[in-house]
C-alpha positions as CSV (number, residue, x, y, z in Angstrom):
1,M,0.1,-0.2,-0.2
2,T,1.5,3.0,-0.7
3,L,1.4,5.9,1.7
4,L,0.1,9.2,1.4
5,S,2.7,12.2,0.6
6,V,3.5,15.1,2.7
7,Q,1.2,17.1,-0.3
8,E,-1.8,14.9,0.1
9,L,-1.7,14.4,3.5
10,A,-1.9,18.5,3.6
11,F,-4.8,18.7,1.2
12,L,-6.8,15.9,3.0
13,F,-6.5,17.8,6.4
14,G,-7.2,21.5,4.9
15,L,-10.6,19.7,3.0
16,L,-11.3,18.2,6.6
17,G,-10.4,21.7,8.1
18,N,-13.0,23.2,5.2
19,I,-15.9,20.5,6.1
20,V,-15.6,21.3,10.0
21,S,-15.3,24.9,9.7
22,F,-18.2,24.8,7.6
23,M,-20.5,23.5,10.4
24,V,-18.9,25.9,12.9
25,F,-19.8,28.8,11.1
26,L,-23.0,27.6,10.7
27,A,-23.5,27.2,14.2
28,P,-25.3,30.1,15.2
29,I,-28.2,29.5,13.3
30,P,-30.2,28.4,16.1
31,T,-29.8,31.5,18.1
32,F,-30.3,33.7,14.9
33,Y,-33.8,31.2,15.0
34,K,-34.8,32.3,18.4
35,I,-34.0,36.3,17.6
36,Y,-36.4,35.6,14.5
37,K,-38.6,33.6,16.6
38,K,-38.6,36.4,19.7
39,G,-38.5,39.2,16.9
40,S,-36.0,41.3,18.3
41,S,-31.5,40.7,18.8
42,D,-31.7,42.0,22.4
43,G,-29.8,40.5,24.9
44,F,-27.9,38.6,22.3
45,Q,-24.5,40.5,21.6
46,A,-22.7,41.1,18.3
47,I,-19.1,41.0,19.5
48,P,-18.8,37.2,18.5
49,Y,-19.8,37.8,14.8
50,V,-17.8,41.0,14.6
51,V,-14.7,39.1,15.8
52,A,-15.5,36.4,13.4
53,F,-15.3,38.2,10.4
54,F,-12.2,39.7,11.1
55,S,-10.3,37.0,12.0
56,A,-11.8,35.4,8.7
57,G,-11.0,38.3,6.9
58,L,-7.6,38.4,7.7
59,L,-7.1,34.9,7.0
60,L,-8.8,35.4,3.4
61,Y,-6.2,38.1,2.5
62,Y,-3.5,35.7,3.8
63,G,-4.3,32.9,2.2
64,Y,-4.3,35.1,-1.0
65,L,-0.8,36.1,0.1
66,I,0.6,32.8,0.0
67,K,1.0,30.2,-2.9
68,N,-1.2,27.1,-3.1
69,A,-3.6,27.9,-0.7
70,I,-7.2,27.7,-2.1
71,L,-8.8,25.5,1.0
72,I,-7.8,28.4,3.3
73,V,-9.5,31.2,0.7
74,T,-12.8,29.1,0.3
75,I,-13.4,28.4,3.5
76,N,-12.8,31.9,5.0
77,A,-14.0,33.3,2.1
78,F,-17.5,31.6,3.1
79,G,-17.0,32.7,6.6
80,C,-16.7,36.0,5.7
81,V,-20.4,35.8,3.9
82,I,-21.5,34.0,6.8
83,E,-20.7,36.6,9.0
84,V,-21.4,39.4,6.9
85,A,-25.0,37.7,7.0
86,Y,-25.4,37.1,10.6
87,L,-24.3,41.0,11.3
88,F,-27.1,42.3,8.9
89,L,-29.0,40.1,10.7
90,F,-28.7,41.1,14.0
91,L,-28.9,44.6,12.9
92,F,-32.5,44.1,11.6
93,Y,-34.0,43.0,15.2
94,A,-31.9,45.0,17.0
95,S,-33.2,48.5,18.8
96,K,-32.1,51.5,17.7
97,K,-29.4,51.9,20.3
98,T,-28.1,48.3,19.7
99,K,-27.7,49.1,15.9
100,V,-25.6,52.0,16.4
101,T,-23.0,50.8,18.7
102,T,-23.6,47.2,15.9
103,V,-22.7,49.8,13.0
104,W,-19.8,51.5,14.8
105,L,-18.3,48.0,15.6
106,M,-18.9,46.7,11.9
107,L,-16.8,50.2,10.6
108,L,-13.8,49.3,13.0
109,D,-13.7,45.6,11.8
110,V,-13.4,47.0,8.3
111,G,-11.6,49.8,9.0
112,A,-9.3,47.5,10.6
113,L,-8.9,45.2,7.6
114,G,-8.3,47.9,5.7
115,I,-5.0,49.6,7.5
116,V,-3.5,45.7,8.0
117,M,-3.8,45.5,4.2
118,L,-2.7,49.0,3.5
119,L,0.4,49.0,5.5
120,S,1.4,45.5,4.7
121,Y,1.3,46.8,0.9
122,L,3.1,50.1,1.4
123,F,5.5,48.9,3.8
124,A,6.6,45.0,2.9
125,K,6.9,43.0,0.2
126,G,7.3,38.9,-1.1
127,A,8.6,37.2,2.0
128,K,8.1,39.8,5.0
129,R,4.8,40.8,3.7
130,V,3.8,37.4,4.5
131,E,5.5,37.1,7.4
132,I,4.2,40.5,9.1
133,V,0.5,39.4,8.1
134,G,0.7,35.7,9.4
135,W,2.0,37.3,12.6
136,I,-1.2,39.2,13.0
137,C,-3.7,36.5,11.8
138,A,-1.7,34.0,14.7
139,I,-2.1,36.7,17.4
140,V,-5.7,37.2,16.5
141,N,-6.9,33.2,16.1
142,I,-5.1,33.0,19.8
143,A,-7.0,36.1,21.2
144,V,-10.3,34.2,19.2
145,F,-9.3,30.9,20.9
146,A,-8.6,32.4,24.0
147,A,-12.4,33.9,24.2
148,P,-14.0,30.7,25.7
149,L,-12.1,31.1,28.8
150,S,-14.8,33.5,30.8
151,I,-17.1,30.4,29.6
152,M,-14.8,28.0,31.1
153,R,-14.8,30.6,34.0
154,Q,-18.4,31.1,34.0
155,V,-19.3,27.1,34.1
156,I,-16.5,26.5,37.4
157,K,-18.3,29.2,39.4
158,T,-21.8,28.1,38.4
159,K,-21.2,24.5,38.5
160,S,-24.0,24.8,35.0
161,V,-22.6,23.8,31.3
162,E,-25.8,25.8,29.8
163,F,-23.7,28.3,28.4
164,M,-21.0,25.6,26.7
165,P,-22.8,22.9,24.7
166,F,-20.5,19.9,24.2
167,T,-21.2,19.7,20.2
168,L,-19.7,22.8,19.8
169,S,-17.0,22.2,21.6
170,I,-16.2,18.9,19.7
171,F,-16.4,20.8,16.4
172,L,-14.0,23.2,17.5
173,T,-11.6,20.8,18.8
174,L,-11.8,18.8,15.5
175,C,-11.4,22.0,13.8
176,A,-8.2,23.3,15.3
177,T,-6.9,19.5,14.9
178,M,-7.2,19.5,11.2
179,W,-6.0,22.7,10.7
180,F,-3.2,22.4,12.9
181,F,-2.4,19.1,10.6
182,Y,-3.0,21.2,7.4
183,G,-0.2,23.9,8.7
184,Y,2.0,21.0,10.1
185,F,2.3,19.3,6.8
186,K,2.4,22.8,5.0
187,K,4.9,24.0,7.3
188,D,2.7,27.2,8.0
189,Y,3.2,27.4,11.7
190,Y,1.4,30.8,11.2
191,I,-2.2,28.3,10.8
192,A,-0.4,25.6,12.8
193,F,0.8,27.4,16.1
194,P,-2.4,29.1,16.9
195,N,-4.5,25.9,16.7
196,V,-2.2,24.0,19.0
197,L,-4.1,26.5,22.1
198,G,-7.1,25.6,20.3
199,F,-7.2,22.0,21.2
200,V,-6.0,22.2,24.1
201,L,-8.4,25.0,25.2
202,G,-11.2,22.6,23.2
203,I,-10.1,19.4,25.7
204,V,-10.1,21.5,28.5
205,Q,-14.2,22.6,27.9
206,M,-14.8,18.9,27.0
207,I,-13.5,18.0,30.6
208,L,-15.5,20.2,32.2
209,Y,-18.1,19.5,30.4
210,I,-18.3,16.1,31.2
211,V,-17.2,16.7,35.0
212,Y,-19.8,19.6,35.8
213,K,-22.8,17.7,33.4
214,Y,-23.9,16.1,36.6
215,A,-23.0,18.4,38.8
216,K,-26.0,20.4,41.1
217,S,-26.2,23.7,39.2
218,R,-26.7,27.1,41.5
219,P,-27.8,30.2,40.0
220,Y,-24.9,33.0,39.5
221,K,-25.2,35.3,42.0
222,G,-22.6,37.9,41.5
223,E,-21.9,40.4,44.5
224,W,-24.2,38.9,46.5
225,E,-22.7,35.5,46.5
226,L,-20.5,35.4,49.8
227,E,-18.1,32.7,50.7
228,G,-19.1,29.9,52.7
229,V,-22.9,31.0,52.7
230,D,-25.9,28.6,52.0
231,I,-28.5,31.3,50.5
232,G,-30.9,28.6,50.7
233,D,-30.4,28.1,54.7
234,F,-30.5,31.5,54.9
235,E,-33.6,31.7,53.3
236,N,-35.3,29.2,55.4
237,K,-34.4,30.5,58.7
238,F,-35.5,34.0,57.3
239,V,-39.2,32.3,56.9
240,S,-39.2,30.6,59.7
241,S,-38.2,33.3,62.2
242,T,-40.8,36.1,60.3
243,K,-43.7,33.0,61.0
244,K,-46.4,34.4,63.0
245,P,-46.5,32.5,66.1
246,S,-49.2,29.7,66.4
247,L,-52.3,30.4,69.6
248,E,-50.5,28.0,71.8
249,N,-47.2,30.0,71.6
250,G,-49.2,32.6,72.3
251,H,-50.6,31.9,75.5
252,Q,-47.2,30.0,76.7
253,S,-45.1,33.7,75.7
254,N,-48.2,35.7,77.9
255,Q,-47.8,33.0,80.9
256,E,-43.9,33.4,80.8
257,N,-44.5,37.4,80.8
258,N,-46.8,37.3,84.0
259,R,-44.5,35.1,85.7
260,D,-41.5,37.7,84.9
261,M,-43.8,40.4,85.9
262,T,-44.8,38.5,89.1
263,S,-41.0,37.8,89.8
264,V,-40.0,41.7,89.6
């Protein structure tokens, strides 16, 4: 049996990376169905889609600069289109104040992409331009992969996996794995390096999900949460202390008061 060459392995993992990334890009569809049913995007945030558009745009530009990167170009071109669609749907159902904020974020997004392209075109050429854009892509992707740390903190604090779907964690881990091997076989470390972090964080998310899946969840109390205090016990004691005394208890209390007065 003939083993696959390095180029064939790179193509295989790039193709698998495209398939998994395609499903990850479609993951927010249930969220937008909820927005459609609700008739409002209030309570949801546009930042994840703004960041995803920026990341996909940078990788699209990076794929354009290097040779034989059709697999990077195709998936990130699709990513740009789908993220723009999400943002316009978000704007359609957003309140006036949220629309203004989201539009400013989108303009900042496009402006940052334009600045990266312009400066890299004016002040760098050839391999140096690829190196600069590659490092920028790596840094942005590391920031994107680090974003779930806040969700992981919330899971640990609340002992609830409500806001960390297991299926999405699996797909993100698979996505990081495929693109790591693509970058490894292509010797493109700007692609491979950030996905190491993505893989590690994905594994940690799945471990947390398994640990806290059947744990007793408790609502997040924020600033009201006291270390070592059981709020449920406090409420029970408060309720029991405010109950009206029964007639029997009242009669006994009167007798005790009369005895006290007599003793005085």
